[in-house]
N, C-alpha and C positions, 0 to 999 in steps of 0.2 A: 591566924589565917584561919578561913573558913575550909571547909573538905568538903562543905554543899556540892554534892551532883548535880548535872546541869541535867531537863530530865532531855532527852533526845525530841522534838517535835518533827509532827511528818504535818506536811505538804498538803492542805484542803484541793488547791485548785493547779491546774497543768499550768508549767512554765509559759515564759513565748519561746519561742525558738532563739530569738536575737540572744537573750538567757544563758538559753539552754545549751548554746552552743560555745559562746565563751565560755559559761564554766567546763566545758568537754573537753579548751583548748584548754587551756589552768588545771585542766586534771581533778577538777573542786567537785565533782557532781555526784551523788552521794551513788551506790552500788545500784540500785532500782530504779534509777535514770540512763543512763546509760547507753541503754540498747533501748530508746524509744522509735519504733521502725518507721513511723508517720517522719520526727527528724531527721533520723540514719535516712530516708532518701531524699527529701529535702536537698541534707549535706552535699547528698552524692550528684543530685542535681548542678547544686550549688557552684559546684567544685565544676563541674564540666565545663562552665558556661549557659546550658541551656536555658531558654524562658518553659512557664509552663506547657504556653501552648504549643512552642518546636518539642516538647519532648512526648504532650499528647499525640501531635503527627507522629512523631517516632511509632509511639505504642497504638497508636489504632484506636484513640481514644479523648474524651473530651476534658478541656483544660480546664473544666469543673470535676471532673474523675484525678486530673491529681492534686490539682489544689484539698481534696477531700482529704487524697492516700497520704498527703503529705503533715498533717493535722495530728497532735496530742496523742492524741483517743483509735487513731487510723488501727483497723486490723485489718491488716492483706494478707491474700495467701500467701504460699510462697513461687508457686508457680507466677505473681505475677509481681514480685520482687524480680527475682530473673530477671524477668521481660525488662524491668527497668535498671535491673543492673546492668543487663548486654546496654541500652541504648544509653545507658553513663557512660561506656567503656568500663565497666567494671563487672569485678563478680561477688558474688551472695558463698559467702562463708555461715555455717551453722552452727555452734562448737554448745553441745550439752556439755554442760560439769558439773 
């Protein structure tokens, strides 16, 4: 029996939302990928049943702005995330641990 340790591989490109959501459902996401802001926003919107266009109308922004906010690399402001959460009948909780 070999006691060789397999090195932890670092992901070089972002996951797709579908893959991220499924791994999150299974509780198999690496800790550093649990709180991807754009994907959390998309998850909230989809769970609410809103389309990007419907959410954009509620927020008073364009559909393209919603699409940009839902990307892996999105960096939305806290104010924007609060508005988004309210539009999706959610609340925003931020914790520093």
